[in-house]
N, C-alpha and C positions, 0 to 999 in steps of 0.2 A: 267547736268541733262538729262536723256531721259525719256520723257512719252511715253509710250507703249500703242497704240492703236489698237485694233484687237487682233491677236495670237501674244504669246509672240517668239519675235526673238531673235537669237545669235548674240552678237556682236564680231566681231574678229579684229584685228590690232590695232596700237597704232598710227596712222598716223594724228588723229584727225579728220578723216572721219571714219565713222563704215560702215563697208560692212556686209550687210542685207543677212543672209542665210535662205531660206525656211526651216522649222522645219522638211522638209521630204526628206531633200538632202543637197548635199553640194555646188551647184552652187550659185553663188551670183544673187539676186534678183535686187538690185539697191544699190545706194550710198545715204545716208542721206545728207541733207542740213541740216546745222545747224544754230542757232542764239544764241545771247546772250542777257540777259537781266538783268537789275540793279534791286535789292530789297531795296526800301527805304520807310520811313515812309510816312504815309497817312497824316502826318502834314503838308507835302509841298503843299497840297490843301486846298483852303479855305472850311468853313464850309456849303456855298453856293454852292460851285462845287460838293462837299460830297454829298448834298442832292440830288443835281440833279442825280449825277450818281447812288445814291441808289435809286431813285423814279421814273427813266426812263426806260424804255426797251433798253437794249444794241443795238438793232437795231434801237434806235432813239437818241443813244448817237453822238455827234459831233466828235468822234473819233472812231477808232475800239478798241474792246475791251469787256471785261464782268466783271462781280464781281468775286471777289476771295472769294468764300464764304461769311462768315459774316466779313471776316477780312480786307476788302479792293478791290481793282481791278485791273486786268492785262491789259496793254494797249499798242498798238504799239506805238512806238513814232515817230510820224508824224514830218516830216522835212520842213512842209508848212502849214499855217494858213489861207485857202483862202475862209473858209465858211463865210457866212453870217448868223446871228440870225435866226434859233436857230442852224445852224451848226457850227458856229464859236466856236473854242475851246477856253476855257476860259484862259486868259493871264496867271495866275499862272501855270496852267496845262501845257500849250502851253512852258514856261519857263523849266518846268521840262523835257519835250520833248526833247528840244533843249540841255539842259546838258547833258542828255542821250547819243544823237547822237553824241556830242563831244567827249564823253567818251568811243565810240564805241559800244554802246549798241542800239539795233533796238526795243527792248521792255522794258517795266516799270512793276514792280510789286510794287503796292503801298499797303503795309502790316502795319495794326495798330502796329505791335510788331517790325519793322524793325528800323534800324537806320536812323538818321536825316543827311542830308547831309550839310555840313557846308555853302557851298557857295549858298544855295537855301533858298530862303522865308520860315520861318516856323509860321503856324498858329495855335493858342491856342484856340481850340474848343473843 
């Protein structure tokens, strides 16, 4: 998936990295860095964590991320939980992050309509 911010670039090549061309010329501007993210169910976080994410401004979250509309949250998959309350990442959410890292993902999209992952805890709320 490519999210366009600003002007619409033209993408060329099939090498896994996209060369960006300025829309008024044919010279490359830069090579884009890409990241992978997993899309999994919001059921992998507790109701307490869900309410905290919903009711706390993202700048005050214990991890990098933000709301995904009304459907969930998009989060960076931290590989370290060094915070102290209120900056500690809740245990079940940190387990999701560790799982994502082990699968090669740097980010997680927790979506209410996404599938559950068998090896992760599921919360019925």
